[in-house]
N, CA, C and O of each residue as an XYZ file, in Angstrom:
832
protein
N     138.809     72.970    121.750
C     139.853     72.193    122.556
C     138.874     71.076    123.626
O     137.744     71.277    124.071
N     139.689     69.991    123.803
C     139.169     69.168    124.426
C     138.798     69.442    126.021
O     139.697     69.893    126.730
N     137.556     69.192    126.572
C     137.236     69.401    127.793
C     136.653     68.345    128.542
O     136.003     67.435    128.028
N     136.936     68.491    130.035
C     136.359     67.354    130.681
C     134.647     67.569    131.204
O     134.215     68.540    131.825
N     134.220     66.909    130.954
C     132.442     67.204    130.892
C     132.050     66.547    132.578
O     131.019     66.927    133.134
N     133.003     65.544    133.263
C     132.598     64.706    134.279
C     132.500     65.917    135.322
O     133.384     66.752    135.513
N     130.862     65.831    136.162
C     130.844     66.635    137.463
C     131.849     66.732    138.163
O     132.791     65.946    138.063
N     131.811     67.767    139.034
C     133.468     67.931    140.039
C     133.124     66.797    141.074
O     133.926     65.864    141.127
N     131.989     66.766    141.930
C     131.748     66.020    142.945
C     132.065     64.781    143.086
O     132.787     64.418    144.015
N     131.656     64.083    142.335
C     132.154     62.502    142.117
C     133.614     62.156    141.679
O     133.925     60.976    141.845
N     134.380     62.825    141.249
C     135.903     63.079    141.232
C     136.343     63.140    142.791
O     137.172     62.347    143.238
N     135.603     64.339    143.745
C     136.232     64.138    145.062
C     135.784     62.810    145.663
O     136.309     62.617    146.759
N     135.030     61.917    145.292
C     134.257     60.968    145.979
C     135.217     59.741    145.362
O     135.606     58.780    146.025
N     135.490     59.960    144.067
C     136.317     59.021    143.799
C     137.611     58.836    144.551
O     137.982     57.690    144.801
N     138.325     59.877    144.930
C     139.420     59.946    145.467
C     139.822     59.876    146.750
O     140.971     59.856    147.193
N     138.466     59.829    147.491
C     138.078     59.785    148.531
C     138.774     60.760    149.769
O     139.191     60.440    150.882
N     138.718     61.956    149.144
C     139.209     63.243    149.797
C     138.590     64.602    148.585
O     138.236     64.615    147.406
N     138.687     65.330    149.377
C     138.069     66.778    149.090
C     139.395     67.526    148.079
O     140.532     67.877    148.392
N     138.793     67.560    147.015
C     140.007     68.346    145.808
C     139.749     69.796    145.856
O     140.593     70.565    145.396
N     138.753     70.195    146.327
C     138.020     71.715    146.529
C     137.948     72.101    145.251
O     138.495     73.185    145.051
N     137.289     71.410    143.975
C     137.154     71.788    143.032
C     135.559     72.566    142.988
O     135.053     72.892    141.914
N     135.098     72.722    143.889
C     134.039     73.471    143.627
C     134.025     75.065    144.920
O     133.163     75.599    145.617
N     135.336     75.270    144.680
C     135.315     76.523    145.791
C     134.703     76.506    146.774
O     134.801     75.414    147.334
N     134.023     77.284    147.342
C     133.782     77.490    149.055
C     132.531     76.394    149.460
O     132.239     75.920    150.558
N     131.878     76.179    148.030
C     131.007     75.043    148.494
C     131.330     73.716    149.086
O     130.588     72.851    149.550
N     132.663     73.775    148.949
C     133.286     72.172    149.568
C     133.682     72.344    150.930
O     134.471     71.643    151.564
N     132.963     73.489    151.363
C     133.400     73.949    152.953
C     131.895     73.894    153.602
O     131.677     74.254    154.759
N     130.931     73.423    152.757
C     129.526     73.361    153.513
C     129.032     71.911    153.764
O     129.682     70.869    153.688
N     127.650     72.104    154.101
C     127.061     70.706    154.143
C     126.785     69.997    152.839
O     126.640     68.784    152.683
N     126.729     71.083    151.799
C     126.182     70.717    150.705
C     127.424     69.911    149.696
O     127.228     69.383    148.601
N     128.260     69.977    150.180
C     129.690     68.683    149.827
C     129.354     67.514    149.778
O     129.216     66.705    150.695
N     129.205     67.395    148.615
C     128.884     65.281    148.231
C     129.912     64.905    148.882
O     128.981     64.183    149.239
N     130.979     64.597    149.483
C     131.772     64.109    149.700
C     131.439     63.770    151.583
O     131.554     62.666    152.115
N     131.122     64.753    152.111
C     130.769     64.482    153.449
C     129.201     64.018    153.304
O     128.936     63.372    154.318
N     128.309     64.076    152.629
C     127.290     63.473    152.682
C     127.199     61.708    152.316
O     126.494     60.860    152.863
N     128.187     61.552    151.193
C     128.412     60.077    150.847
C     129.878     59.842    150.960
O     130.587     60.288    150.058
N     130.290     59.358    151.709
C     131.870     59.262    151.878
C     132.016     58.058    151.220
O     132.539     57.146    151.860
N     131.696     57.868    150.167
C     132.440     56.422    149.212
C     132.294     56.858    147.847
O     131.710     57.874    147.470
N     133.033     55.770    146.957
C     133.290     56.511    145.600
C     131.903     56.169    144.891
O     131.158     55.256    145.248
N     131.672     57.043    143.832
C     130.523     56.872    142.953
C     130.114     55.594    142.103
O     130.924     54.727    141.777
N     128.969     55.581    141.831
C     128.622     54.155    141.289
C     128.209     52.772    141.796
O     128.470     52.488    142.965
N     127.749     52.119    141.214
C     126.863     51.277    141.710
C     127.585     50.117    142.602
O     126.987     49.265    143.260
N     129.116     50.278    142.475
C     129.767     49.256    143.783
C     130.968     50.380    144.583
O     132.054     50.210    145.137
N     130.081     51.583    144.285
C     131.151     52.527    145.155
C     131.380     52.014    146.543
O     132.483     51.844    147.061
N     129.928     51.733    147.216
C     130.341     51.437    148.880
C     131.668     50.696    149.010
O     132.442     51.111    149.872
N     132.078     49.504    148.160
C     132.669     48.391    148.174
C     134.320     49.123    147.848
O     134.829     48.996    146.734
N     134.922     49.765    148.812
C     136.491     49.982    148.879
C     137.293     48.991    149.030
O     137.440     48.643    150.202
N     138.033     48.243    148.020
C     139.165     46.972    147.808
C     140.090     47.712    147.855
O     139.996     48.925    147.666
N     141.559     46.859    148.219
C     142.633     47.461    148.395
C     143.405     47.293    147.123
O     143.522     46.260    146.464
N     143.889     48.418    146.897
C     144.599     48.619    145.750
C     145.919     48.216    145.191
O     146.973     48.443    145.785
N     145.850     47.643    144.091
C     147.588     47.225    143.976
C     148.377     48.438    143.651
O     147.866     49.535    143.428
N     149.750     48.165    143.635
C     150.712     49.238    143.893
C     150.332     50.233    142.244
O     150.392     51.442    142.022
N     150.051     49.372    141.588
C     150.055     50.288    139.975
C     148.300     50.746    140.782
O     148.315     51.973    140.885
N     147.280     50.334    141.190
C     146.285     51.177    141.454
C     146.647     52.449    142.453
O     145.908     53.402    142.208
N     147.635     52.719    143.563
C     147.835     53.483    143.991
C     148.763     54.452    142.870
O     148.535     55.661    142.916
N     149.439     54.132    142.216
C     149.945     55.200    141.478
C     148.862     55.927    140.455
O     148.884     57.146    140.287
N     148.074     55.207    139.901
C     146.860     55.584    139.522
C     146.126     56.358    139.627
O     145.702     57.078    138.722
N     145.656     56.380    141.373
C     145.034     57.134    141.716
C     145.843     58.343    142.298
O     145.030     59.197    142.652
N     146.787     58.638    142.470
C     147.902     59.730    142.443
C     147.687     60.541    141.394
O     147.072     61.606    141.446
N     148.274     59.969    140.263
C     148.069     60.657    139.211
C     146.556     61.241    138.718
O     146.456     62.351    138.194
N     145.524     60.458    138.923
C     144.062     60.995    138.783
C     144.159     62.148    139.848
O     144.393     63.131    139.144
N     144.132     62.376    140.544
C     143.977     63.164    142.116
C     144.901     64.419    141.600
O     144.476     65.549    141.840
N     145.844     64.307    141.070
C     146.707     65.480    140.735
C     145.925     66.100    139.360
O     145.370     67.197    139.419
N     145.933     65.448    138.359
C     145.164     65.863    137.126
C     144.036     66.376    137.456
O     143.744     67.433    136.896
N     143.014     65.766    138.508
C     141.869     66.824    138.433
C     142.072     67.902    139.397
O     141.643     68.968    138.957
N     142.697     67.999    140.823
C     143.033     69.413    141.442
C     143.379     70.530    140.305
O     142.981     71.694    140.287
N     144.117     69.958    139.481
C     144.727     71.260    138.639
C     143.798     71.468    137.044
O     144.046     72.348    136.220
N     142.669     70.371    136.908
C     141.878     70.331    135.566
C     142.570     70.075    134.774
O     142.726     71.111    134.127
N     143.236     69.178    134.289
C     143.635     68.909    133.287
C     143.259     67.191    132.410
O     143.023     66.149    133.022
N     143.298     67.323    131.116
C     142.985     65.931    130.628
C     144.681     65.131    130.338
O     145.795     65.655    130.351
N     144.354     63.988    130.141
C     145.722     63.002    130.279
C     146.696     63.543    129.346
O     147.869     63.605    129.713
N     146.342     63.972    128.105
C     147.358     64.473    127.171
C     148.312     65.655    127.553
O     149.533     65.667    127.393
N     147.461     66.736    128.136
C     148.201     67.301    128.684
C     149.165     67.429    129.776
O     150.262     67.985    129.830
N     148.388     66.686    130.745
C     149.266     66.248    132.056
C     150.587     65.412    131.353
O     151.731     65.700    131.704
N     150.367     64.518    130.492
C     151.454     63.958    130.030
C     152.572     64.792    129.505
O     153.722     64.490    129.823
N     152.311     65.952    128.626
C     153.169     66.455    128.456
C     153.978     67.344    129.436
O     155.140     67.646    129.163
N     153.243     67.858    130.821
C     154.170     68.174    131.669
C     154.726     67.396    132.396
O     155.418     67.962    133.242
N     154.729     66.010    132.454
C     155.341     65.142    132.847
C     156.788     65.066    131.969
O     157.878     65.366    132.457
N     156.591     64.627    130.643
C     157.593     64.643    129.964
C     158.747     66.211    130.052
O     159.917     66.191    130.434
N     158.032     67.343    129.613
C     158.596     68.440    130.169
C     159.906     68.487    131.251
O     161.049     68.936    131.160
N     158.951     67.608    132.598
C     159.852     67.722    133.668
C     160.778     66.582    133.662
O     161.726     66.565    134.447
N     160.581     65.703    132.893
C     161.681     64.770    132.924
C     163.170     65.053    132.249
O     164.304     64.608    132.431
N     162.489     66.141    131.272
C     163.892     66.592    130.734
C     164.558     67.634    131.234
O     165.700     67.925    130.880
N     163.842     68.307    132.148
C     164.298     69.299    132.951
C     165.355     68.757    134.057
O     165.307     67.629    134.548
N     166.143     69.569    134.310
C     167.104     69.443    135.429
C     166.407     68.960    136.624
O     165.227     68.788    136.317
N     166.617     68.670    137.834
C     166.141     68.213    139.285
C     165.186     67.398    139.292
O     164.704     67.117    138.195
N     164.788     66.957    140.146
C     163.974     66.061    140.294
C     162.678     65.934    139.823
O     161.889     66.879    139.789
N     162.489     65.098    139.553
C     161.317     65.145    138.185
C     159.932     65.324    138.857
O     158.975     65.822    138.264
N     159.897     64.920    140.028
C     158.365     65.255    140.710
C     158.298     66.379    141.318
O     157.143     66.802    141.380
N     159.126     67.077    141.822
C     159.015     68.323    142.167
C     158.880     69.071    140.968
O     157.858     69.751    140.876
N     159.781     69.095    139.928
C     159.543     70.021    138.416
C     158.250     70.353    138.185
O     157.702     71.454    138.128
N     157.665     68.786    138.009
C     156.572     69.026    137.539
C     155.249     69.656    138.556
O     154.243     70.201    138.102
N     155.508     69.452    139.858
C     154.512     70.349    140.466
C     154.957     71.680    140.403
O     154.104     72.557    140.540
N     156.110     71.996    140.225
C     156.681     73.488    139.751
C     155.508     73.988    138.638
O     154.751     74.957    138.587
N     155.748     72.867    137.814
C     155.135     73.608    136.459
C     153.727     74.018    136.722
O     153.181     75.009    136.236
N     153.134     73.056    137.634
C     151.636     73.026    137.502
C     151.375     74.150    138.704
O     150.233     74.544    138.936
N     152.211     74.499    139.242
C     152.041     75.464    140.240
C     152.147     77.153    139.607
O     151.617     78.181    140.028
N     153.106     76.907    138.377
C     153.185     77.995    137.955
C     152.271     78.289    136.749
O     152.629     79.335    136.207
N     151.216     77.719    136.151
C     150.155     77.879    135.546
C     149.276     79.485    136.269
O     149.000     79.838    137.415
N     149.075     80.097    134.905
C     148.392     81.156    135.256
C     146.672     80.900    136.055
O     146.312     81.644    136.967
N     146.094     80.164    135.715
C     145.108     80.032    136.312
C     145.396     79.557    137.780
O     144.553     79.800    138.643
N     146.638     78.840    138.123
C     146.796     78.259    139.577
C     147.126     79.722    140.273
O     146.541     79.990    141.322
N     148.016     80.631    139.728
C     148.758     81.545    140.171
C     147.358     82.384    140.733
O     147.374     82.578    141.949
N     146.234     82.868    140.049
C     145.266     83.823    140.289
C     144.239     82.625    141.556
O     143.630     83.297    142.389
N     144.117     81.655    141.657
C     143.529     80.616    142.580
C     144.194     80.831    143.973
O     143.599     80.977    145.041
N     145.839     80.822    143.712
C     146.532     81.098    144.874
C     146.656     82.161    145.574
O     147.039     82.132    146.743
N     146.237     83.604    144.721
C     146.430     84.679    145.352
C     144.987     84.783    145.801
O     144.851     85.888    146.327
N     144.159     84.286    145.812
C     142.692     84.344    146.538
C     141.607     84.972    145.954
O     140.597     85.196    146.621
N     141.707     85.337    144.590
C     141.227     86.453    143.961
C     140.066     85.234    143.218
O     139.002     85.780    142.930
N     140.103     83.835    142.903
C     139.108     83.094    142.526
C     138.576     81.927    143.529
O     139.504     81.664    144.293
N     137.748     81.346    143.738
C     137.425     80.438    144.824
C     137.626     78.956    144.441
O     137.467     78.053    145.263
N     138.065     78.696    142.855
C     138.408     77.484    142.541
C     139.296     77.817    141.596
O     139.381     78.963    141.154
N     140.160     76.668    141.143
C     140.882     76.958    139.515
C     140.213     76.703    138.353
O     140.764     76.788    137.256
N     138.931     76.359    138.520
C     138.141     76.528    137.298
C     137.329     77.811    137.010
O     136.789     78.070    135.935
N     137.317     78.674    138.266
C     136.738     80.005    137.979
C     138.068     80.724    137.996
O     137.710     81.900    137.918
N     139.516     80.723    138.057
C     140.253     81.401    137.733
C     140.440     81.103    136.505
O     140.567     82.107    135.805
N     140.524     79.911    135.835
C     140.610     79.526    134.490
C     139.680     80.497    133.548
O     140.085     81.058    132.530
N     138.347     80.584    134.090
C     137.485     81.776    133.355
C     137.846     82.920    133.391
O     137.499     83.749    132.550
N     138.699     83.196    134.489
C     138.720     84.899    134.608
C     139.964     85.277    133.274
O     140.135     86.411    132.829
N     140.711     84.058    132.821
C     141.761     84.157    132.356
C     141.411     84.167    130.840
O     141.869     84.922    129.983
N     140.424     83.082    130.681
C     140.087     82.960    129.238
C     139.221     83.993    129.225
O     139.120     84.488    128.103
N     138.529     84.526    130.096
C     137.515     85.912    129.402
C     138.259     87.405    129.223
O     137.758     88.512    129.025
N     139.643     86.991    129.372
C     140.779     88.123    129.498
C     140.535     89.316    130.354
O     140.406     90.484    129.987
N     140.492     88.776    131.673
C     140.607     89.662    132.532
C     142.112     89.909    133.323
O     142.319     90.736    134.211
N     142.927     89.114    132.836
C     144.210     89.082    133.638
C     144.999     89.264    132.799
O     144.940     88.672    131.722
N     146.087     90.280    133.152
C     147.206     90.732    132.647
C     148.380     90.077    133.058
O     148.171     89.280    133.972
N     149.371     90.143    132.737
C     150.706     89.222    132.724
C     151.945     90.802    132.259
O     152.212     90.947    131.067
N     152.450     91.635    133.121
C     153.373     92.600    133.113
C     152.692     93.527    132.175
O     153.313     93.809    131.150
N     151.764     93.938    132.318
C     151.122     94.897    131.338
C     150.533     94.720    130.275
O     150.098     95.696    129.663
N     150.350     93.247    129.723
C     149.921     92.529    128.600
C     148.804     91.795    129.109
O     148.925     91.394    130.267
N     147.546     91.482    128.391
C     146.870     90.921    128.555
C     146.987     89.461    127.907
O     147.185     89.220    126.716
N     146.815     88.509    128.981
C     147.285     87.049    128.831
C     146.085     86.268    128.943
O     145.555     86.358    130.050
N     145.323     85.296    127.850
C     143.867     84.885    128.200
C     144.289     83.154    128.060
O     143.273     82.481    127.888
N     145.324     82.489    128.093
C     145.931     80.951    127.728
C     146.194     80.695    129.563
O     147.061     81.219    130.264
N     145.370     79.947    129.873
C     145.342     79.584    131.546
C     146.690     78.690    131.783
O     147.043     78.476    132.943
N     147.329     78.247    130.856
C     148.391     77.315    130.973
C     149.809     78.003    130.957
O     150.895     77.496    131.239
N     149.512     79.321    130.544
C     150.954     80.291    130.615
C     151.540     80.072    131.800
O     150.806     79.929    132.778
N     152.804     80.009    131.935
C     153.911     79.768    132.932
C     154.405     80.978    133.358
O     155.121     81.607    132.580
N     154.142     81.454    134.519
C     154.719     82.530    134.668
C     156.390     82.798    135.658
O     156.775     82.156    136.635
N     156.935     83.710    135.104
C     158.338     83.408    135.788
C     158.590     84.269    136.744
O     157.694     85.080    136.979
N     159.925     84.347    137.603
C     160.342     85.081    138.457
C     160.238     86.320    138.218
O     160.898     86.507    137.196
N     159.732     87.422    138.612
C     159.480     88.899    138.821
C     158.181     89.152    138.157
O     157.555     90.177    138.428
N     157.655     88.129    137.150
C     156.689     88.593    136.774
C     155.402     89.149    137.589
O     155.096     88.496    138.586
N     154.696     90.167    137.305
C     153.362     90.918    137.637
C     152.066     90.520    137.286
O     151.536     91.186    136.397
N     151.380     89.525    137.806
C     149.915     89.594    137.497
C     149.026     90.134    138.055
O     148.813     89.945    139.252
N     148.263     90.980    137.260
C     147.113     91.627    137.382
C     145.781     91.266    137.150
O     145.570     90.883    135.999
N     144.404     91.280    138.238
C     143.454     91.072    137.279
C     142.799     92.267    137.158
O     142.884     93.072    138.085
N     142.090     92.554    136.074
C     141.600     93.865    135.724
C     139.938     93.573    135.664
O     139.602     92.590    135.003
N     138.836     94.399    136.339
C     137.205     93.976    135.860
C     136.870     94.834    135.869
O     137.560     95.688    136.425
N     135.659     95.204    135.303
C     134.540     96.141    135.643
C     134.252     96.395    136.917
O     135.021     95.853    137.711
N     132.988     97.351    137.596
C     132.384     97.022    138.560
C     131.941     95.676    139.041
O     132.261     95.226    140.141
N     131.245     95.100    138.232
C     130.503     93.999    138.348
C     131.691     92.898    138.917
O     131.657     92.531    140.092
N     132.451     92.543    138.234
C     133.822     91.590    138.535
C     134.543     92.377    139.590
O     135.151     91.448    140.121
N     134.813     93.199    140.103
C     135.393     93.727    141.228
C     134.566     93.291    142.570
O     135.135     93.000    143.622
N     133.250     93.285    142.405
C     132.370     92.708    143.458
C     132.818     91.240    143.670
O     133.244     90.743    144.712
N     132.630     90.638    142.447
C     133.234     89.113    142.683
C     134.199     88.766    143.409
O     134.153     88.013    144.381
N     135.203     89.358    142.918
C     136.550     89.662    143.793
C     136.749     89.558    145.016
O     137.217     88.542    145.530
N     136.423     90.584    145.640
C     135.961     91.021    146.994
C     135.327     89.677    147.589
O     135.658     89.066    148.605
N     134.517     89.450    146.841
C     133.613     88.207    147.991
C     134.428     86.861    148.266
O     134.490     86.131    149.255
N     135.195     86.805    146.662
C     136.622     85.753    147.068
C     137.493     85.760    148.006
O     137.731     84.962    148.912
N     137.987     86.826    147.673
C     139.065     87.852    148.994
C     138.315     87.179    150.293
O     138.977     86.415    150.995
N     137.104     87.419    150.586
C     136.359     87.547    152.037
C     136.678     85.890    152.265
O     137.374     85.353    153.126
N     135.933     85.327    151.209
C     135.639     83.599    151.485
C     136.729     83.253    151.487
O     136.741     82.061    151.795
N     137.956     83.718    151.268
C     139.546     82.875    151.176
C     140.604     83.195    151.906
O     141.752     82.752    151.874
N     139.951     84.269    152.780
C     140.967     84.807    153.563
C     141.798     83.997    154.721
O     142.948     84.330    155.004
N     141.292     83.175    155.211
C     141.534     81.967    156.071
C     142.401     80.907    154.992
O     142.849     79.881    155.504
N     142.590     81.090    153.836
C     143.443     79.982    153.296
C     145.215     81.043    153.119
O     145.239     82.165    152.614
N     146.186     80.489    153.537
C     147.372     80.990    153.277
C     147.857     81.210    151.842
O     147.731     80.354    150.966
N     148.541     82.671    151.614
C     148.960     82.837    150.291
C     150.148     82.114    150.300
O     150.773     82.163    151.359
N     150.641     81.428    149.358
C     151.844     81.047    149.259
C     153.379     81.727    149.248
O     153.463     82.476    148.275
N     154.442     81.700    149.923
C     155.371     82.557    149.926
C     155.934     83.146    148.668
O     156.386     84.289    148.592
N     155.880     82.396    147.816
C     156.219     82.649    146.445
C     155.591     84.044    146.006
O     156.093     84.900    145.277
N     154.582     84.041    146.530
C     153.757     85.483    145.995
C     153.593     86.657    146.680
O     153.069     86.557    147.789
N     153.942     87.848    146.259
C     153.742     89.004    147.361
C     152.693     89.440    146.499
O     152.874     89.941    145.389
N     151.313     89.183    147.180
C     150.029     89.597    146.517
C     149.299     90.880    147.332
O     148.905     90.646    148.475
N     149.113     92.198    146.785
C     148.705     93.490    146.947
C     146.835     93.376    146.707
O     146.289     93.736    145.664
N     146.239     92.919    147.672
C     144.826     92.754    147.674
C     143.840     93.961    147.132
O     142.759     93.856    146.552
N     144.546     95.098    147.499
C     143.946     96.446    147.014
C     144.125     96.759    145.979
O     143.277     97.613    145.723
N     145.188     96.475    144.563
C     145.266     96.439    143.624
C     145.248     95.516    142.865
O     145.913     95.569    141.831
N     144.277     94.134    143.261
C     144.416     93.118    142.772
C     145.430     92.446    141.939
O     145.222     91.679    140.999
N     146.769     92.918    142.509
C     147.776     91.882    141.538
C     148.777     91.227    142.676
O     148.618     91.235    143.896
N     149.798     90.687    141.948
C     150.602     90.018    142.912
C     151.798     89.826    141.999
O     151.579     89.970    140.796
N     153.127     89.497    142.416
C     154.393     89.530    142.080
C     155.244     88.304    142.568
O     155.617     87.961    143.690
N     155.443     87.677    141.105
C     156.209     86.255    141.716
C     157.470     86.387    142.186
O     158.380     86.404    141.357
N     157.724     86.485    143.351
C     159.033     87.012    144.344
C     159.832     85.670    143.681
O     160.797     85.946    142.969
N     159.624     84.772    143.795
C     160.374     83.470    143.433
C     159.775     82.408    142.682
O     158.686     82.655    142.163
N     160.256     81.325    142.535
C     159.738     80.191    141.852
C     159.369     79.338    142.736
O     160.380     79.052    143.377
N     158.110     78.532    143.292
C     158.064     77.763    144.238
C     158.787     76.461    143.750
O     159.009     75.951    142.652
N     159.134     76.061    145.446
C     159.686     74.712    145.778
C     158.885     73.695    146.548
O     157.890     74.125    147.130
N     159.166     72.400    146.642
C     158.450     71.338    146.884
C     157.599     72.121    148.203
O     156.377     72.139    148.058
N     158.040     72.638    149.222
C     157.490     73.011    150.569
C     156.091     74.080    150.618
O     155.241     74.209    151.499
N     156.254     74.792    149.247
C     155.539     75.676    149.058
C     154.138     75.155    148.423
O     153.144     75.882    148.420
N     154.134     74.150    148.010
C     153.103     73.356    146.951
C     152.348     72.341    148.049
O     152.844     71.268    148.394
N     151.171     72.811    148.504
C     150.221     72.312    149.884
C     149.145     71.679    148.893
O     148.021     72.114    148.642
N     149.919     70.279    148.278
C     148.840     69.487    147.573
C     149.074     67.848    148.276
O     150.197     67.363    148.413
N     148.075     67.291    148.586
C     148.204     66.211    149.007
C     148.086     65.148    148.127
O     147.026     64.620    147.790
N     149.402     64.792    147.697
C     149.618     63.938    146.659
C     151.363     63.609    146.646
O     152.215     64.496    146.696
N     151.588     62.449    146.583
C     152.692     61.638    146.449
C     153.502     61.710    145.166
O     153.743     60.577    144.747
N     153.943     62.571    144.494
C     154.604     62.668    143.164
C     155.606     61.639    142.716
O     155.622     61.355    141.518
N     156.524     60.991    143.620
C     156.739     60.028    143.211
C     156.216     58.566    142.646
O     156.816     57.901    141.802
N     155.260     58.287    143.137
C     154.188     57.597    142.550
C     153.789     57.677    141.076
O     153.596     56.792    140.242
N     153.726     58.970    141.014
C     153.479     59.362    139.411
C     154.529     59.329    138.396
O     154.459     59.037    137.202
N     155.657     59.740    139.222
C     156.901     59.331    138.545
C     157.053     57.651    138.298
O     157.405     57.205    137.206
N     156.846     57.079    139.068
C     157.106     55.649    138.639
C     156.169     55.092    137.632
O     156.592     54.286    136.802
N     154.697     55.532    137.647
C     153.531     55.242    137.112
C     154.051     55.549    135.543
O     153.967     54.652    134.704
N     154.684     57.087    135.140
C     155.210     57.185    134.064
C     156.354     56.243    133.406
O     156.521     56.034    132.205
N     157.078     55.740    134.467
C     158.249     55.393    134.108
C     158.231     53.821    133.912
O     159.223     53.161    133.603
N     157.172     53.401    134.098
C     156.738     51.838    133.515
C     157.297     51.357    132.283
O     156.992     50.242    131.861
């Protein structure tokens, strides 16, 4: 399977804002964007005014990077959203939020989506009492998601819960922090999805 090998910090610097790709490290003085508030590369310090196409491209790249996807996979989500009923941009965001790795992240059990993806791929996540190791699995209403670990893994989860307790859990999830599980109370709507992107620009880009 294809994998993005680029480091996380340059991605945040390229977009000019924190994408929280490295979890709790993003809140410390070690954050690269805090120390160097300009794009990576030789000419990164010279920010030029973007064209309309450039703005659309940056929004697409930003959303892709936040959810940790490559172009083909992201394009597939867009095409699926375009075929579905409703507002294409909102449906696209809903598909991304319903990914299993994102659900684990939103539950507060992982410090970043990449760590949540590791939990899923290593077989620590169960949906409706069945082990699921596919990060792109889309949860449905009334699904029950649980993380099952041995002792060492439980310590990691407890540390993550403590580190992310200031982060609000979305209203579409009902989380049981003691049992390390959550129920999908309803599907997410646009107001639930707190990502700093203008999804309409992405729709315009792919509709060119």
